[in-house]
C-alpha positions as CSV (number, residue, x, y, z in Angstrom):
1,M,89.6,-9.0,-17.7
2,G,92.4,-11.5,-16.7
3,K,95.7,-11.4,-15.1
4,P,97.8,-8.3,-15.1
5,H,100.0,-9.2,-18.5
6,L,103.7,-9.5,-17.2
7,P,106.4,-10.0,-19.9
8,L,108.3,-12.6,-18.8
9,S,112.2,-11.7,-19.4
10,A,114.0,-14.8,-20.8
11,P,116.4,-16.5,-18.5
12,S,120.4,-15.9,-19.4
13,G,121.2,-18.9,-22.2
14,T,123.7,-19.4,-24.4
15,F,121.4,-18.2,-27.7
16,S,120.3,-14.9,-28.2
17,M,118.4,-13.2,-30.9
18,S,120.8,-11.0,-31.9
19,A,122.6,-13.7,-33.1
20,F,119.8,-15.3,-35.2
21,S,120.6,-16.0,-38.4
22,L,118.0,-16.8,-41.4
23,E,120.6,-18.4,-43.4
24,R,121.3,-20.8,-40.6
25,L,117.6,-21.3,-39.5
26,L,116.8,-23.1,-43.3
27,G,119.6,-24.6,-43.6
28,G,122.1,-22.9,-45.8
29,I,119.2,-22.0,-48.1
30,S,117.5,-18.7,-49.0
31,P,113.7,-17.7,-48.5
32,E,113.2,-18.0,-52.4
33,V,114.8,-21.3,-51.9
34,F,112.6,-22.5,-49.7
35,L,109.5,-21.2,-50.6
36,T,109.8,-22.7,-54.2
37,E,111.3,-26.0,-53.1
38,Y,109.6,-26.7,-49.2
39,W,106.5,-25.0,-48.3
40,Q,103.7,-26.7,-48.8
41,K,105.5,-29.3,-50.7
42,K,108.0,-31.4,-48.7
43,P,109.6,-31.6,-45.3
44,L,112.7,-29.7,-44.2
45,L,115.2,-30.5,-41.3
46,V,117.7,-28.4,-40.3
47,R,120.1,-29.6,-37.8
48,Q,121.3,-26.6,-35.4
49,A,119.2,-24.2,-36.8
50,L,119.6,-22.5,-33.6
51,P,122.6,-23.4,-31.7
52,G,122.5,-23.3,-28.2
53,F,118.4,-22.8,-28.1
54,G,116.5,-24.0,-25.1
55,G,117.2,-22.1,-22.4
56,W,114.4,-19.5,-22.6
57,L,111.6,-21.3,-20.7
58,D,111.7,-24.7,-18.5
59,R,109.1,-26.7,-17.2
60,D,107.8,-24.4,-14.0
61,R,108.1,-21.4,-16.1
62,L,105.4,-23.1,-18.7
63,S,103.5,-24.2,-15.8
64,K,103.1,-20.5,-14.3
65,L,101.8,-19.1,-18.1
66,A,99.0,-22.4,-18.0
67,L,97.5,-20.8,-14.7
68,R,96.9,-17.3,-16.8
69,D,93.5,-17.0,-18.3
70,D,95.2,-14.3,-20.9
71,A,97.2,-17.6,-22.2
72,E,95.5,-20.9,-24.0
73,S,96.6,-24.0,-22.2
74,R,96.0,-27.6,-22.9
75,L,97.1,-30.9,-20.6
76,V,97.3,-34.3,-22.9
77,R,97.0,-37.2,-21.1
78,F,97.3,-41.0,-22.0
79,I,96.3,-43.6,-19.5
80,R,95.8,-47.1,-19.8
81,G,95.9,-46.2,-23.9
82,Q,92.8,-43.4,-23.8
83,C,93.9,-39.9,-24.3
84,L,92.4,-37.4,-22.0
85,L,92.5,-33.4,-23.1
86,D,92.0,-30.6,-20.3
87,R,91.8,-27.0,-21.0
88,G,93.5,-24.3,-19.4
89,P,93.8,-21.8,-17.3
90,F,94.9,-24.2,-14.5
91,E,95.0,-24.1,-10.6
92,E,98.3,-24.7,-9.2
93,D,97.3,-28.1,-7.7
94,D,96.2,-29.1,-11.3
95,L,99.6,-29.7,-12.8
96,A,100.9,-31.0,-8.9
97,G,101.7,-34.9,-8.8
98,L,101.4,-35.2,-12.6
99,P,103.3,-38.4,-13.6
100,K,106.5,-38.8,-14.7
101,K,105.8,-40.3,-18.0
102,N,103.0,-40.1,-20.8
103,W,102.0,-36.6,-20.7
104,S,102.0,-33.2,-22.4
105,L,101.5,-29.7,-21.1
106,L,101.0,-26.7,-23.9
107,V,100.6,-23.2,-24.1
108,S,99.9,-21.2,-27.2
109,G,100.8,-17.7,-27.9
110,V,103.9,-17.4,-25.7
111,N,104.8,-14.9,-28.0
112,H,102.4,-12.6,-26.0
113,F,104.5,-13.3,-22.7
114,L,108.1,-13.4,-23.9
115,P,109.7,-10.6,-25.5
116,D,112.7,-13.0,-27.2
117,G,109.7,-15.0,-28.1
118,D,107.8,-12.9,-30.1
119,A,111.2,-12.1,-31.8
120,L,111.5,-15.5,-33.1
121,L,107.6,-15.6,-34.1
122,H,108.8,-12.3,-36.4
123,A,112.0,-13.8,-37.2
124,F,110.0,-15.9,-39.8
125,D,109.0,-12.7,-42.0
126,F,109.6,-14.5,-44.9
127,I,105.9,-15.4,-44.7
128,P,103.5,-12.6,-44.5
129,Y,102.3,-11.5,-41.0
130,A,98.7,-11.8,-42.4
131,R,99.7,-16.2,-42.6
132,L,101.8,-16.1,-39.1
133,D,99.7,-17.3,-36.2
134,D,101.4,-17.8,-32.7
135,L,104.2,-19.6,-31.2
136,M,103.3,-22.6,-28.8
137,V,105.4,-24.1,-26.3
138,S,105.1,-27.6,-25.3
139,F,106.8,-29.5,-21.8
140,A,106.1,-33.1,-22.1
141,P,108.3,-36.1,-19.9
142,T,109.9,-39.2,-21.1
143,G,107.0,-40.9,-23.5
144,G,104.8,-37.6,-23.6
145,G,103.4,-36.5,-26.8
146,V,99.8,-36.0,-28.4
147,G,99.7,-38.9,-30.5
148,P,100.2,-39.5,-34.5
149,H,98.0,-36.6,-36.2
150,F,98.1,-34.1,-38.8
151,D,97.6,-30.3,-38.6
152,S,95.8,-28.3,-41.6
153,Y,98.6,-25.7,-41.2
154,D,102.3,-25.5,-41.7
155,V,104.4,-25.7,-38.5
156,F,108.2,-25.3,-37.6
157,L,109.1,-27.6,-34.8
158,I,111.8,-26.3,-32.9
159,Q,113.4,-28.7,-30.3
160,G,114.5,-26.8,-27.0
161,L,115.1,-28.5,-23.9
162,G,115.6,-32.4,-24.3
163,R,115.0,-34.6,-26.9
164,R,112.4,-35.4,-29.1
165,R,111.8,-38.4,-31.9
166,W,109.7,-37.5,-34.6
167,E,108.0,-39.8,-36.9
168,I,106.6,-38.8,-40.0
169,S,104.4,-39.7,-43.2
170,A,102.9,-38.3,-46.5
171,Q,100.0,-41.0,-46.4
172,D,96.8,-40.5,-47.6
173,D,94.6,-42.0,-45.2
174,L,94.1,-39.2,-42.5
175,E,90.8,-41.1,-40.8
176,V,90.8,-39.8,-37.2
177,M,89.3,-41.5,-34.0
178,D,86.0,-40.7,-33.6
179,D,86.0,-41.1,-29.5
180,A,89.8,-39.2,-29.2
181,P,89.6,-35.5,-27.6
182,L,92.2,-34.8,-30.5
183,R,92.3,-35.6,-34.0
184,I,94.6,-38.8,-33.5
185,L,94.8,-40.7,-36.7
186,K,93.3,-44.3,-36.4
187,R,96.2,-45.5,-38.7
188,F,99.9,-44.3,-38.7
189,A,102.5,-45.7,-41.0
190,P,105.6,-43.6,-40.4
191,T,108.2,-43.6,-43.4
192,Q,110.5,-41.6,-41.9
193,S,112.0,-41.0,-38.2
194,W,114.8,-38.4,-36.8
195,E,116.1,-37.5,-33.1
196,L,116.1,-34.0,-32.2
197,E,118.6,-32.6,-30.3
198,P,118.5,-28.7,-28.8
199,G,118.7,-26.5,-31.7
200,D,116.9,-28.6,-34.7
201,M,114.2,-27.7,-36.4
202,L,111.7,-29.9,-38.3
203,Y,109.2,-28.0,-40.8
204,L,106.0,-29.9,-42.0
205,P,103.5,-28.9,-45.0
206,P,100.0,-29.0,-43.9
207,Q,98.6,-32.4,-43.9
208,Y,101.6,-34.7,-43.4
209,A,101.1,-37.0,-40.6
210,H,103.7,-36.8,-37.6
211,N,103.9,-37.9,-34.2
212,G,106.4,-36.7,-31.5
213,V,107.4,-38.7,-28.8
214,A,109.3,-36.9,-25.8
215,L,112.9,-39.3,-25.2
216,S,113.6,-36.9,-22.0
217,D,112.2,-33.9,-20.6
218,C,111.5,-31.6,-23.5
219,M,110.4,-28.6,-24.7
220,T,108.9,-27.7,-28.3
221,W,108.6,-25.1,-29.8
222,S,106.1,-24.6,-32.4
223,V,105.9,-21.7,-35.2
224,G,102.2,-22.0,-36.6
225,F,100.5,-20.3,-39.4
226,R,97.1,-19.6,-39.3
227,V,94.6,-21.3,-42.6
228,P,91.1,-20.3,-41.8
229,T,88.6,-23.0,-43.3
230,A,86.6,-21.7,-46.4
231,E,83.1,-22.0,-43.6
232,D,84.8,-19.7,-41.1
233,M,85.9,-17.1,-43.5
234,V,83.0,-17.0,-45.4
235,G,81.2,-17.0,-42.2
236,N,83.0,-13.7,-40.8
237,F,82.9,-12.5,-44.3
238,L,78.8,-12.3,-44.3
239,N,78.8,-11.2,-40.5
240,Y,81.4,-8.0,-41.8
241,M,79.1,-7.5,-44.8
242,Q,75.5,-7.2,-42.2
243,D,78.0,-4.6,-40.3
244,H,78.7,-2.7,-43.2
245,L,75.4,-2.7,-45.6
246,K,73.3,-0.1,-44.9
247,P,70.2,-1.3,-47.3
248,V,67.6,0.9,-47.9
249,G,63.6,0.9,-48.5
250,H,60.9,-2.2,-47.5
251,Y,59.3,-4.7,-48.6
252,S,55.6,-3.4,-50.1
253,D,53.2,-5.3,-52.0
254,P,50.1,-2.6,-53.6
255,D,48.9,-4.6,-56.3
256,L,48.4,-7.5,-54.0
257,M,46.1,-9.9,-55.1
258,R,44.1,-12.7,-53.3
259,S,45.2,-15.8,-53.3
260,P,43.4,-19.3,-53.4
261,H,46.1,-20.6,-51.0
262,P,47.1,-18.2,-48.3
263,A,49.4,-20.2,-46.8
264,E,51.8,-20.4,-50.2
265,I,54.3,-18.1,-51.0
266,P,54.0,-15.1,-53.3
267,E,55.3,-15.1,-56.6
268,T,55.7,-11.2,-56.1
269,M,57.2,-11.6,-52.5
270,L,60.0,-14.0,-54.3
271,D,60.9,-11.5,-56.6
272,Q,60.6,-8.8,-55.1
273,V,63.1,-10.1,-52.4
274,E,65.6,-11.9,-54.9
275,G,65.7,-8.2,-56.1
276,M,66.8,-7.2,-52.5
277,L,69.1,-9.5,-52.2
278,K,70.8,-8.8,-55.9
279,A,71.3,-5.6,-54.5
280,I,74.0,-7.4,-52.3
281,H,77.7,-7.0,-54.2
282,W,81.2,-6.8,-53.5
283,D,84.4,-5.9,-55.5
284,K,88.0,-6.6,-54.5
285,T,88.3,-3.4,-52.5
286,V,85.4,-5.0,-49.9
287,V,87.0,-8.2,-49.6
288,E,90.4,-6.2,-49.0
289,D,89.1,-4.2,-46.2
290,F,87.2,-7.8,-45.1
291,L,90.7,-8.8,-45.1
292,G,92.6,-6.6,-43.0
293,R,90.2,-6.6,-40.8
294,Y,89.7,-9.8,-40.0
295,L,93.3,-11.2,-39.9
296,S,94.2,-8.0,-37.5
297,E,91.5,-8.7,-35.3
298,P,92.8,-9.7,-31.8
299,K,91.5,-13.4,-30.5
300,A,88.7,-13.4,-27.8
301,H,91.2,-13.9,-25.1
302,I,93.6,-11.1,-25.6
303,F,93.1,-7.9,-24.1
304,F,95.8,-5.1,-23.9
305,D,97.3,-3.3,-21.3
306,P,97.1,0.8,-21.1
307,P,99.9,2.5,-19.3
308,E,98.6,3.4,-15.4
309,R,99.8,7.1,-15.9
310,P,100.0,8.0,-19.6
311,L,102.1,10.4,-20.9
312,K,100.7,13.7,-22.5
313,P,101.1,14.4,-26.3
314,A,104.0,16.1,-26.2
315,A,105.7,14.2,-23.6
316,F,105.3,11.1,-25.4
317,G,106.6,12.5,-28.7
318,K,109.7,13.8,-27.1
319,A,109.8,9.7,-25.5
320,V,109.4,8.5,-29.2
321,A,112.0,11.0,-30.5
322,K,114.7,9.5,-28.1
323,K,113.8,5.9,-27.2
324,G,111.4,4.9,-30.2
325,L,108.3,3.1,-30.5
326,R,107.6,-0.5,-31.0
327,L,104.0,-2.2,-31.6
328,D,103.3,-4.4,-28.3
329,A,103.2,-8.2,-28.7
330,R,99.8,-8.7,-29.0
331,S,99.4,-6.2,-31.3
332,Q,98.7,-6.6,-35.7
333,L,99.5,-3.9,-37.8
334,L,99.0,-4.8,-41.8
335,F,98.3,-2.9,-44.8
336,R,98.0,-3.1,-48.5
337,G,98.8,0.5,-50.3
338,H,97.7,3.1,-48.0
339,R,95.2,1.4,-45.7
340,F,96.2,0.0,-42.6
341,Y,94.4,-2.1,-40.0
342,M,95.7,-1.9,-36.5
343,N,93.9,-4.8,-34.5
344,G,90.7,-4.7,-36.4
345,E,90.2,-0.9,-37.2
346,R,91.5,0.4,-40.6
347,L,92.8,4.0,-41.0
348,E,94.1,5.2,-44.0
349,C,97.0,7.4,-44.7
350,T,98.8,10.1,-46.4
351,R,101.6,9.9,-48.3
352,E,103.7,11.4,-46.3
353,T,103.0,8.9,-43.3
354,C,102.6,5.9,-45.3
355,A,106.2,5.5,-45.2
356,L,106.8,5.1,-41.5
357,L,103.6,3.2,-41.0
358,Q,104.5,0.8,-43.1
359,T,108.5,0.6,-41.5
360,L,106.8,0.3,-38.2
361,A,104.2,-2.7,-39.7
362,D,107.0,-4.4,-41.1
363,R,109.7,-3.9,-38.4
364,R,107.3,-3.6,-35.5
365,H,109.6,-0.8,-34.3
366,L,110.3,2.6,-35.3
367,P,114.1,3.7,-34.0
368,P,114.1,7.5,-32.5
369,T,111.9,9.6,-34.9
370,T,110.3,12.6,-34.6
371,L,106.6,12.4,-34.7
372,T,104.2,14.9,-36.7
373,E,101.3,14.4,-38.5
374,L,101.0,10.9,-36.9
375,L,101.5,11.9,-33.2
376,P,98.0,12.2,-32.5
377,L,97.3,8.7,-33.7
378,L,100.2,6.7,-32.8
379,H,99.8,8.8,-28.8
380,E,96.0,7.2,-29.2
381,W,97.7,3.7,-29.5
382,Y,100.0,4.2,-27.2
383,V,96.9,5.0,-24.8
384,A,95.1,2.0,-25.8
385,G,98.1,-0.1,-25.4
386,F,98.8,-1.2,-28.9
387,V,102.0,0.4,-28.6
388,A,104.8,1.3,-26.0
389,T,108.0,3.6,-26.3
390,G,111.2,2.0,-26.4
391,S,113.1,0.0,-28.8
392,L,112.3,-3.9,-29.3
393,P,114.2,-6.3,-26.7
């Protein structure tokens, strides 16, 4: 089940999410302009998008996260030009005695462990949460990186500690090395280059070749977006259909005729099975239900921590009325119309409760609120560890 989930408390620093400015994050342009002119079209470099940023994590604290079995971590090393990849969870000895150059430690899902990191991830709410994936943080000493590569998803690269040089290219040649454990490009012809300092941010659209090299001990924070492949989407949809279809009847052939070729599949069998398969159909409502469940389903390594001594429903309601309610950082609450999806499960709300659940989904918290009709549902989520009393950090 993994080690107990204990969120990190960010050390005191010069940057606080309370001073966050979406306008400054995007370099003075509006989200609408960014989506129209840059999103999935061209890069955007913003100097001092998050001034003072970088004090939330250091190498030691990131290394401790890499020891956890409820975190996804990787260690990338380059030895005599060869790329080596190790996957966590790691032991302390694995991360001790690493060389002074040419390696990177990457930890995904840092938003699940660092409350301010979760707030940073969801500050990108001008993109639908259905597209938002996670916050990855990497540490690299001088020369460290993962090699020239491209991603299939959009990414915002925020510089924390130290400096990193980014080289990018809009090249069409995306052929990767055959024997590398990562998708390292065989050929990389950079056309632009920048050195990022703490608080700087670089946005890159999908398929944009890039290479980041640490110029000193440095940490990079990557806000990534999920882009399921068509193969993955279709496969999961077929699994969904299998779970939700309830076909009736059996194959039968009361008019069976003797065939001169007993090994030949009969035409009548083909016709009957074709008719069974034609009975499979779906519409937009079915696709909506599939997407809601699929996009809100937690990743396989994620688990929730129910409260050790959960409050009774009445006491829980009083606590929410006094302190408010917040989603756990690992919870994903999505909706469309009156249908809501919490961590892969669907529920339908009434007109009276819909507005409150929409607020919880959009803002990921509720201010102090008196619960009536929603009390049983929210208490059930609280007991499961999906929500907690209190406000966001």
